[in-house]
C-alpha positions as CSV (number, residue, x, y, z in Angstrom):
1,M,161.3,201.7,35.6
2,T,160.4,204.3,32.7
3,A,163.4,205.7,30.7
4,R,162.6,209.4,32.0
5,S,162.6,207.9,35.5
6,A,166.0,206.5,34.7
7,L,167.2,209.8,33.3
8,R,166.1,211.9,36.9
9,R,167.6,209.3,38.9
10,Y,171.0,209.1,36.9
11,L,171.1,213.2,36.6
12,L,170.4,213.2,40.6
13,V,173.4,211.3,41.4
14,S,175.3,212.7,38.6
15,S,175.1,216.1,40.0
16,L,175.7,214.7,43.2
17,T,179.3,212.7,42.6
18,W,180.7,215.7,41.3
19,L,179.5,218.8,43.6
20,P,181.9,217.9,46.2
21,I,184.9,218.0,44.5
22,G,183.3,221.8,43.0
23,L,183.1,222.7,46.6
24,M,186.8,221.9,47.3
25,M,188.4,222.7,43.9
26,A,189.3,226.3,44.3
27,S,190.4,226.2,48.1
28,M,192.4,222.7,47.4
29,V,195.9,224.1,46.2
30,L,195.8,227.2,48.5
31,L,194.7,225.2,51.1
32,L,197.9,223.0,51.2
33,T,200.1,226.0,50.5
34,E,198.8,228.0,53.5
35,R,199.5,224.6,55.9
36,G,203.4,224.7,54.9
37,L,203.1,222.3,51.8
38,S,205.7,223.3,49.0
39,L,204.8,223.6,45.4
40,A,207.1,220.5,45.3
41,Q,204.6,218.8,48.0
42,I,201.5,219.4,46.3
43,G,202.4,217.6,43.1
44,L,203.3,214.6,44.9
45,V,199.8,214.6,47.0
46,V,198.5,215.0,43.5
47,T,200.6,212.5,41.5
48,V,199.8,209.9,44.7
49,F,196.4,210.6,43.6
50,S,196.5,209.7,40.5
51,I,198.9,206.9,41.1
52,V,196.2,205.3,43.2
53,T,193.2,206.0,40.5
54,I,195.5,204.6,37.9
55,G,195.8,201.0,40.0
56,L,192.5,201.1,41.0
57,E,190.7,201.9,38.0
58,L,190.5,198.6,36.1
59,P,189.9,196.4,39.6
60,T,186.8,198.8,40.6
61,G,185.9,199.0,37.1
62,G,185.6,195.4,36.5
63,L,184.3,195.0,40.0
64,A,181.1,197.4,39.7
65,D,180.7,195.1,36.3
66,V,180.4,191.8,38.6
67,V,178.7,193.0,41.9
68,G,176.7,195.8,40.1
69,R,176.8,199.5,40.3
70,R,174.9,201.0,43.5
71,V,177.6,198.8,46.0
72,V,180.3,200.5,44.0
73,L,179.3,204.3,43.8
74,A,178.2,203.5,47.5
75,A,181.6,202.8,48.7
76,S,183.1,206.2,46.3
77,A,180.9,208.2,48.1
78,A,182.1,206.7,51.4
79,F,185.9,207.0,50.8
80,L,185.5,210.4,49.4
81,T,183.5,211.9,52.8
82,A,186.6,210.1,54.6
83,A,189.3,212.2,52.5
84,L,187.2,215.7,52.4
85,V,186.6,215.2,56.2
86,L,190.3,214.3,56.5
87,M,192.1,217.4,54.2
88,S,190.1,219.9,55.9
89,V,191.7,219.0,59.4
90,A,195.0,218.3,57.9
91,T,198.4,219.9,59.2
92,T,201.0,217.8,57.7
93,F,202.3,216.8,54.5
94,W,201.5,213.2,55.0
95,M,197.7,214.1,56.6
96,F,197.4,215.5,53.1
97,L,199.0,212.4,51.3
98,V,196.7,210.5,53.1
99,S,193.8,212.5,52.1
100,G,194.9,211.9,48.4
101,V,194.9,208.3,49.0
102,L,191.5,208.2,50.0
103,K,190.6,210.3,47.2
104,G,191.6,208.7,44.3
105,V,190.6,205.3,45.7
106,A,186.9,207.1,45.4
107,R,187.6,208.5,42.0
108,A,188.3,204.8,40.7
109,L,185.6,203.6,42.3
110,S,183.6,206.9,41.0
111,S,184.8,206.3,37.3
112,G,181.8,204.8,35.2
113,P,179.0,203.0,37.1
114,A,176.2,205.8,37.5
115,T,177.0,206.1,33.6
116,S,176.9,202.1,32.9
117,W,174.0,202.0,35.2
118,Y,172.0,204.5,32.9
119,V,173.3,202.8,29.6
120,D,172.0,199.2,31.1
121,T,168.8,200.9,32.4
122,L,168.0,202.3,29.0
123,H,168.7,199.4,27.2
124,R,166.8,197.4,28.9
125,I,164.0,199.7,28.8
126,E,164.2,200.5,25.4
127,G,166.5,198.3,23.5
128,P,170.1,198.3,22.1
129,G,169.0,200.6,19.2
130,A,168.3,203.0,22.4
131,D,169.6,206.8,21.2
132,L,172.5,207.4,24.1
133,K,173.1,211.0,23.3
134,P,170.2,213.2,24.7
135,G,170.7,211.2,28.0
136,L,174.1,211.4,28.1
137,A,174.4,215.2,27.5
138,R,171.9,216.1,30.1
139,G,173.9,213.9,32.2
140,G,177.5,215.7,31.1
141,A,175.4,219.1,31.7
142,V,174.3,218.3,35.1
143,E,177.8,217.7,36.2
144,S,179.0,220.5,34.8
145,V,176.4,223.0,36.5
146,A,177.3,221.1,39.8
147,L,180.9,221.6,39.3
148,C,180.0,224.9,38.4
149,A,178.0,225.4,41.9
150,G,180.2,224.2,43.9
151,V,183.1,226.1,42.7
152,L,181.1,229.1,43.1
153,V,179.9,228.4,46.2
154,G,183.4,227.0,47.7
155,G,185.1,229.7,46.4
156,G,183.6,232.8,48.0
157,L,183.0,230.3,51.2
158,P,186.8,231.8,53.0
159,L,185.3,234.9,52.5
160,V,182.5,234.7,54.6
161,V,183.3,232.1,56.8
162,P,184.3,233.5,60.4
163,P,188.2,232.8,61.3
164,T,187.1,231.5,64.8
165,L,184.5,229.0,63.4
166,V,187.0,227.2,61.3
167,F,190.0,227.8,58.9
168,P,188.6,229.7,56.2
169,L,190.7,227.7,53.5
170,A,189.1,224.6,54.9
171,A,185.6,225.3,55.1
172,P,185.0,224.3,51.0
173,S,186.1,220.8,52.3
174,L,183.9,220.3,55.0
175,L,180.7,221.5,53.2
176,G,182.0,218.8,50.4
177,A,182.1,215.9,52.8
178,L,178.7,216.7,53.7
179,A,177.4,217.2,50.3
180,A,179.3,213.5,49.7
181,A,177.6,211.9,52.4
182,G,174.6,213.1,51.0
183,L,175.2,211.5,47.7
184,L,175.7,208.1,49.9
185,V,172.4,208.5,50.7
186,V,170.7,209.2,47.5
187,V,172.7,206.3,45.9
188,L,171.3,203.7,48.6
189,L,167.7,204.9,48.2
190,A,167.6,205.8,44.2
191,L,169.7,203.1,42.3
192,P,167.9,200.0,42.9
193,E,170.5,197.3,41.1
194,P,169.1,195.0,38.5
195,P,168.2,191.4,39.8
196,H,171.4,189.0,39.5
197,D,172.7,185.9,41.1
198,R,173.9,186.7,44.3
199,R,177.8,185.6,44.0
200,S,179.9,184.7,46.9
201,L,182.7,186.8,47.9
202,R,185.3,183.8,46.1
203,G,183.3,183.8,43.1
204,V,183.1,187.6,43.3
205,L,186.9,187.8,43.4
206,R,187.4,185.1,40.7
207,E,185.5,187.0,38.1
208,V,187.0,190.1,38.5
209,P,190.7,189.2,36.9
210,T,188.4,187.5,34.4
211,T,186.6,190.5,33.6
212,V,189.1,193.1,33.6
213,V,191.4,190.9,31.3
214,S,188.5,190.8,28.8
215,G,187.3,194.8,29.1
216,V,191.2,195.4,28.2
217,R,191.9,193.3,25.8
218,L,189.1,194.5,24.3
219,A,190.1,198.1,24.2
220,A,193.4,197.8,23.2
221,R,192.6,195.9,20.1
222,G,189.3,197.8,19.3
223,P,190.2,200.5,16.8
224,V,187.6,202.7,18.4
225,L,188.8,202.2,22.2
226,R,192.2,202.3,21.0
227,R,192.3,206.1,19.5
228,I,189.6,207.1,22.4
229,M,192.0,205.9,25.0
230,L,194.9,207.7,23.0
231,A,193.1,211.2,23.0
232,S,192.1,210.6,26.6
233,A,195.8,210.6,27.4
234,G,196.2,214.1,25.6
235,C,193.3,215.2,27.4
236,G,194.9,214.2,30.7
237,V,198.1,216.3,30.0
238,M,195.7,219.5,29.0
239,L,193.5,219.6,31.9
240,M,196.1,219.3,34.4
241,S,198.3,221.7,33.6
242,I,195.0,223.7,33.7
243,E,194.3,222.6,37.2
244,L,198.2,222.6,38.8
245,L,198.9,226.2,37.3
246,T,196.0,228.8,37.4
247,P,195.1,228.6,41.1
248,G,198.6,230.1,41.4
249,R,198.4,232.3,38.4
250,L,195.1,234.1,39.6
251,A,196.5,234.4,43.1
252,E,199.3,236.6,41.8
253,L,196.6,238.1,39.6
254,A,194.7,239.1,42.7
255,G,196.9,240.1,45.0
256,T,196.3,237.4,48.0
257,A,195.4,233.4,48.5
258,E,191.4,234.1,49.7
259,R,190.9,236.9,46.7
260,G,192.7,234.5,44.6
261,T,190.7,231.7,45.6
262,T,187.6,233.4,44.8
263,A,189.1,234.8,41.4
264,Y,189.7,230.9,40.8
265,A,186.1,230.5,41.3
266,V,184.6,232.8,39.3
267,V,186.6,231.8,36.1
268,A,186.7,227.9,36.8
269,A,182.7,228.3,37.1
270,L,182.6,230.2,34.1
271,G,184.4,227.6,32.5
272,F,182.0,224.7,33.5
273,A,179.0,227.3,31.9
274,G,180.8,226.5,29.0
275,S,181.0,222.5,29.7
276,A,177.4,222.7,30.5
277,T,177.2,224.4,27.2
278,G,179.4,222.3,25.3
279,S,177.5,219.3,26.9
280,T,174.0,219.9,25.6
281,L,175.5,221.2,22.0
282,A,177.1,218.1,21.3
283,P,174.3,216.2,19.7
284,R,173.6,219.3,17.5
285,V,177.7,219.6,16.6
286,A,177.9,215.7,15.5
287,R,174.6,216.5,13.4
288,L,176.2,219.1,11.8
289,A,179.9,217.5,11.6
290,G,178.3,214.4,9.6
291,G,178.9,212.2,12.5
292,S,180.6,211.8,16.0
293,A,184.1,211.6,15.3
294,R,184.0,214.7,13.2
295,G,182.1,216.4,16.0
296,A,185.0,215.3,18.2
297,I,187.6,216.9,16.1
298,A,186.0,220.1,16.1
299,G,185.5,219.8,20.3
300,V,189.6,218.9,20.6
301,V,190.8,221.8,17.9
302,L,188.5,224.3,20.2
303,A,189.9,223.4,23.5
304,A,193.5,223.1,22.3
305,L,193.1,226.8,20.5
306,S,192.0,228.0,23.9
307,V,194.9,226.6,25.9
308,G,197.4,228.0,23.6
309,A,195.1,231.5,23.7
310,L,196.3,231.1,27.8
311,A,199.8,231.1,27.0
312,A,199.6,233.8,24.3
313,T,198.1,235.9,27.1
314,A,199.9,234.5,30.4
315,G,201.9,237.4,30.8
316,L,198.7,240.2,30.8
317,G,198.1,241.0,34.4
318,G,195.3,242.6,36.0
319,A,191.7,243.1,35.2
320,A,192.8,241.8,31.1
321,G,194.9,239.0,32.7
322,L,191.2,237.7,34.2
323,L,189.3,238.7,31.5
324,T,191.2,236.7,29.2
325,A,192.0,233.8,31.2
326,G,188.0,233.6,31.7
327,V,187.2,233.9,27.9
328,A,189.3,231.1,27.3
329,Y,187.9,229.1,30.2
330,V,184.6,229.3,28.8
331,L,185.6,227.8,25.2
332,L,187.9,225.9,26.4
333,F,185.7,223.6,28.5
334,V,182.8,224.1,25.6
335,G,184.9,222.5,23.0
336,H,186.5,219.7,25.7
337,S,182.7,219.2,26.7
338,A,181.7,218.4,23.0
339,A,183.8,216.2,22.5
340,G,184.1,214.5,25.7
341,L,180.5,213.3,25.3
342,L,180.7,212.5,21.9
343,C,183.5,210.0,23.2
344,L,181.6,208.8,25.8
345,E,178.7,207.9,23.1
346,M,181.3,205.8,20.5
347,T,182.7,204.2,24.0
348,H,179.6,202.6,25.2
349,N,178.5,201.5,21.2
350,A,181.4,199.8,21.3
351,V,180.9,197.2,24.0
352,T,178.6,195.3,25.9
353,A,177.0,195.5,29.6
354,A,179.5,192.8,30.3
355,E,182.1,195.1,30.2
356,R,180.8,198.2,29.8
357,T,182.4,199.7,33.5
358,T,185.7,198.1,33.0
359,V,186.4,199.8,29.3
360,S,185.2,203.3,30.8
361,S,187.4,202.5,33.7
362,T,190.3,202.1,30.6
363,V,189.7,205.1,29.2
364,S,189.8,207.2,32.5
365,L,193.0,204.9,33.0
366,S,194.3,206.8,29.8
367,L,193.3,210.1,31.5
368,Q,194.7,210.1,34.3
369,S,198.1,208.6,33.0
370,G,198.1,211.7,30.6
371,G,197.5,213.6,34.2
372,I,200.3,212.0,35.8
373,L,202.4,212.3,32.4
374,A,202.0,216.3,32.6
375,N,202.1,216.8,36.7
376,L,205.8,215.5,36.1
377,T,207.0,217.2,33.6
378,L,204.5,220.8,33.4
379,A,205.3,222.0,36.5
380,T,209.1,221.8,36.2
381,L,208.7,223.8,32.9
382,A,206.3,226.1,34.5
383,A,208.8,226.5,37.2
384,Q,211.9,226.9,34.9
385,A,210.4,228.8,31.6
386,G,206.7,230.3,33.0
387,V,203.4,228.8,32.3
388,A,203.1,230.1,29.2
389,A,205.4,227.6,27.5
390,S,203.8,224.9,29.9
391,W,200.6,225.8,28.5
392,A,201.9,225.8,24.8
393,V,202.9,222.5,25.3
394,A,199.9,221.3,26.4
395,A,197.8,222.8,23.6
396,T,200.1,221.4,21.1
397,V,199.3,217.9,22.6
398,M,195.6,218.6,22.5
399,L,195.7,220.0,18.8
400,A,197.3,216.6,17.9
401,S,195.4,214.4,19.2
402,A,192.6,215.7,16.9
403,L,194.1,213.6,14.3
404,L,193.0,210.4,16.2
405,F,189.5,210.8,15.0
406,V,190.2,211.4,11.4
407,R,188.3,208.2,9.4
408,M,188.2,206.7,12.9
409,P,185.7,203.3,12.3
410,A,183.0,203.5,14.5
411,A,181.7,199.8,16.4
412,T,178.4,199.8,17.3
413,V,177.5,196.8,19.6
414,L,174.4,195.7,18.4
415,N,172.9,192.5,20.1
416,G,176.2,191.6,21.2
417,R,177.6,192.0,18.3
418,A,179.9,194.7,16.8
419,H,179.6,196.3,13.3
420,L,181.9,198.6,11.8
421,A,181.8,201.7,10.0
422,L,183.2,204.6,8.3
423,A,182.7,207.4,11.5
424,G,182.6,210.3,9.1
425,H,179.3,208.8,7.2
426,A,176.0,208.9,8.6
427,S,175.2,205.1,8.3
428,S,178.0,204.7,11.4
429,R,175.1,206.3,14.1
430,S,172.4,203.6,12.4
431,R,170.2,201.5,15.0
432,A,169.2,198.4,14.9
């Protein structure tokens, strides 16, 4: 396999991983509302999803490092298919809760294996000094394009699906289930697992805890990974504030739930287009800023200021409200995606293949933890003081997290050994 072939396969799997999520994103909150769930119940469903994801992040990351990436990705696609089918036909709170559990399992399983597969494959082809930024940037851009396309299709679908055929707000999740089934087929056919020794079930179960402990210890003790985990938690607070509060805000501006779904789809699609732009620009941002850590600071600050703009314009109505939300979304995700891509590069440069997915899951765990914290606090704050107050808090948390990247030591793993340098200097990006 060549580096170009590996990149093509990685891009295909990355796009199909996020397409089902994009398809159901615009309609999910409004579907649950139309099926009779209160905002508190919706928040509980989201919280259960996050708790399940958090609980399984490290075990599934360790599992991927032990049994291989393809098996875990295939299992993720299967769970996601089942979750979206159940969400499409659910009529009670408990059915939606089970769907949230299944989605949480799928999310935990999908956290890291595809990127780890690509990084490991590229290292085998080009050596440990391979430049990861171009491929990871294209992967991030493709993910955002898939989300953008998915949210546009999913947002418009309820307006064109005949109600006699299927409940309009359930159509996007049904289509998402089909996309997830397609991902399962592609993973099984397009991601050849590197040869490894056959393991018994008992051996696998014995190795996973050891791998998890090793990865957690590395993340907790490593100065780079520790700061990235904290920044990821701050990002989780910001993203949950956007996910939880925006659909209702836009439905209020648009007038009806169906039109609110379409409005959210358009605004979210603009945000994902900004995310694709941010991923594409990330290598250039790092070069202009003088290092990946300084580039991440620029991205985090831009995202924080954009959330602040959402808070400042929350009182606007009609077309003005929709316009300002769209502009803020674009800038928010440009900054967030650029910072996220550079954090991803720093993370993979700080670990070896043996704990790569476990450490990725640890960072994702921090993201989900921040999301749970926001879900438990910002929704209540929004109900009492309005969405502007919640967005202002999220912007403050995000802005404070930029301080974590100031003079951050950057670890580069070369031939299994970590070397430290100051992140702000060009020498920190040297390769063997």
